[in-house]
C-alpha positions in Angstrom: 81.0 45.3 113.8 81.5 41.6 114.3 84.0 39.8 112.0 83.0 36.8 110.0 85.5 33.9 109.7 86.3 35.0 106.1 87.1 38.6 107.2 89.3 37.4 110.1 91.1 35.0 107.7 91.7 37.9 105.3 92.9 40.1 108.0 95.4 37.5 109.2 96.5 37.0 105.6 97.1 40.7 105.1 99.0 41.0 108.4 101.1 38.0 107.5 102.0 39.6 104.1 102.9 42.9 105.8 104.9 41.2 108.5 106.9 38.9 106.2 108.8 41.8 104.7 109.5 43.5 101.3 110.4 40.3 99.4 106.9 38.9 99.8 105.3 42.2 99.2 107.2 42.6 95.9 106.0 39.1 94.7 102.4 39.9 95.4 100.8 42.5 93.0 97.7 44.2 94.2 95.5 46.7 92.5 94.7 50.0 94.1 91.2 48.8 95.0 92.6 45.6 96.5 95.1 47.5 98.6 92.3 49.9 99.9 90.1 46.9 100.7 92.9 45.1 102.5 93.8 48.2 104.5 90.2 48.6 105.6 90.1 45.0 106.7 93.3 45.3 108.7 92.1 48.6 110.3 88.8 47.1 111.3 90.4 44.0 112.6 92.9 45.9 114.8 90.1 48.3 116.0 88.2 45.2 117.2 91.3 43.4 118.5 93.7 46.1 119.8 95.5 43.4 121.8 97.1 42.2 118.6 99.1 45.4 118.4 100.4 44.9 121.9 101.2 41.3 121.3 103.1 42.2 118.2 105.1 44.8 120.0 105.9 42.4 122.9 106.9 39.7 120.4 109.2 42.2 118.6 110.7 43.3 122.0 111.3 39.7 123.0 113.0 39.0 119.7 115.3 42.0 120.1 116.2 40.9 123.6 117.0 37.4 122.5 119.1 38.7 119.7 120.9 41.0 122.1 121.5 38.2 124.5 123.0 36.0 121.8 125.2 38.8 120.6 126.4 39.5 124.1 127.3 35.8 124.6 129.4 35.8 121.4 131.2 39.0 122.2 131.9 38.0 125.8 133.3 34.7 124.6 135.5 36.6 122.1 136.8 39.0 124.8 136.8 36.9 127.9 140.6 36.6 128.1 141.0 40.4 128.0 138.1 41.0 130.4 139.4 38.6 133.1 143.2 39.0 132.6 145.2 38.7 135.8 146.5 42.3 135.7 143.1 43.9 135.5 141.9 45.9 138.5 140.1 43.4 140.7 139.4 42.2 144.2 138.7 38.7 145.7 140.2 35.3 145.0 142.5 35.2 141.9 141.6 31.5 141.6 137.9 32.0 142.0 135.4 29.6 140.4 133.2 32.6 139.4 134.2 36.0 138.2 132.0 39.1 138.2 132.9 41.9 135.8 131.4 45.4 136.5 131.3 48.2 133.9 130.8 51.4 135.8 131.1 55.2 135.8 132.2 57.3 138.8 129.4 59.8 138.1 126.7 57.0 138.0 124.4 57.0 141.0 123.5 53.3 140.7 127.2 52.4 140.4 127.6 54.1 143.8 124.7 52.0 145.1 126.3 48.8 143.7 129.6 49.3 145.7 128.2 48.1 149.0 126.6 45.1 147.2 130.0 44.2 145.7 131.7 44.6 149.1 129.1 42.4 150.7 129.3 39.5 148.2 133.2 39.6 148.3 133.2 39.5 152.1 130.8 36.5 152.2 132.2 34.6 149.3 135.8 33.4 149.4 135.6 31.8 146.0 134.7 35.0 144.0 136.6 37.5 142.0 135.2 40.9 140.9 136.9 42.7 138.0 136.3 46.5 137.5 136.0 48.0 134.1 136.1 51.8 134.1 133.7 52.9 131.3 133.5 56.7 131.6 130.3 57.6 129.6 128.8 60.4 131.7 131.1 63.3 130.8 134.7 64.6 131.0 134.9 64.3 134.8 134.1 60.6 134.5 137.1 60.1 132.3 139.3 62.1 134.5 138.3 60.1 137.6 138.8 56.8 135.7 142.3 57.8 134.7 143.2 58.6 138.3 141.8 55.3 139.4 143.9 53.4 136.8 146.9 55.4 137.8 146.3 54.3 141.4 146.1 50.7 140.1 149.7 51.0 138.9 150.7 51.7 142.5 148.7 48.7 143.8 145.9 50.7 145.4 143.1 50.6 142.8 140.3 49.4 145.1 141.2 51.8 147.9 141.0 54.7 145.5 137.9 53.3 143.8 136.1 53.2 147.1 137.3 56.7 148.0 136.0 58.0 144.6 132.6 56.2 144.9 132.1 57.6 148.4 133.3 61.1 147.5 130.4 63.6 147.5 132.2 66.6 146.1 133.2 67.6 142.6 135.7 65.3 140.7 138.1 68.1 139.8 141.9 67.6 139.7 142.4 69.2 143.1 139.9 66.8 144.7 141.2 63.8 143.0 144.7 64.7 144.0 143.6 65.2 147.6 142.0 61.7 147.7 145.3 60.2 146.3 147.4 62.0 148.9 145.1 60.8 151.7 145.8 57.2 150.6 149.6 57.7 150.5 149.9 57.5 146.7 152.7 59.1 144.7 150.7 61.9 143.1 153.5 63.1 140.8 153.9 59.6 139.4 150.1 59.4 139.0 150.1 62.6 136.9 152.7 61.1 134.6 150.7 57.9 134.3 147.5 59.8 133.6 149.1 61.5 130.6 150.4 58.2 129.3 149.1 56.6 126.1 148.8 53.3 128.0 145.9 54.4 130.3 144.1 56.3 127.5 144.2 53.2 125.3 142.9 51.1 128.2 139.8 53.3 128.6 139.2 53.3 124.9 139.5 49.5 124.8 137.0 49.0 127.7 134.5 51.3 126.1 134.9 49.5 122.7 134.4 46.0 124.2 131.6 47.2 126.4 129.7 48.6 123.4 130.3 45.4 121.4 128.8 43.4 124.3 125.8 45.7 124.6 126.6 47.9 127.5 124.5 51.1 126.9 124.5 52.3 130.5 126.1 51.7 133.8 126.3 49.7 135.9 126.4 46.5 133.8 127.7 43.1 134.9 129.0 39.9 133.5 128.7 37.0 135.8 130.7 34.1 134.4 129.7 34.7 130.7 126.2 35.9 131.4 125.5 39.6 130.6 123.3 41.5 133.1 122.5 45.1 132.1 121.6 47.5 134.9 121.6 47.6 138.7 120.5 44.3 140.3 121.3 44.8 144.0 123.1 42.4 146.4 120.4 39.7 146.1 120.5 39.9 142.3 124.3 39.5 142.3 124.1 36.5 144.7 121.4 34.9 142.6 123.4 35.3 139.4 126.6 33.9 141.0 124.7 30.9 142.4 123.2 30.3 139.0 126.6 30.4 137.4 127.9 27.8 139.9 125.0 25.5 139.3 125.6 25.8 135.5 129.2 24.8 135.9 128.6 21.7 138.1 
């Protein structure tokens, strides 16, 4: 069936009414016959023009992404002092012109892949700082590993322990975590006390809370400057984001 101009116009009018929400629908009163006719017109139009459905879905997705981006910007700005504070676990230049923040989980495969990328950009860029945010969302052993890493941070060996954990291929049980700590010369008994402290538990809760507010729904996730980047991006992706941040700040 080929649509006349009148039918096409009616179909667009009906779609507009439907898309505009309940308030418009309440103002417009249609008889049962009119509703049936309008439904038939819409159905016929969509059958003849299925691309309209895909365009609507894409437009809706784009709108959601834009809203998420704006929300992330607001929440990052609200929490930037906490996220980048000097005492946070980090590597690189404390006076860097660009800071990268990584939310990660020790049981996350892509987080393990991101480690060499981070090591590479830090090695090549003397004006960069990377801050690590333990966000254990993949089970109890993720949380246990994160607590041991934060305990290592209290002894000044966070990154050493972080690398050991990321490269560790066995289970993340207490015995294995303790062995990794001893291999690095850490005071294991003090670590156990710190792990049981309210301070470290609160820190993990805070990171998770802030991450969720920003929009972190999986790991890894990055913030470069104040730009949120969900997901694994690789070494080139990180470099590109860092360069873009520097250009933006010129």
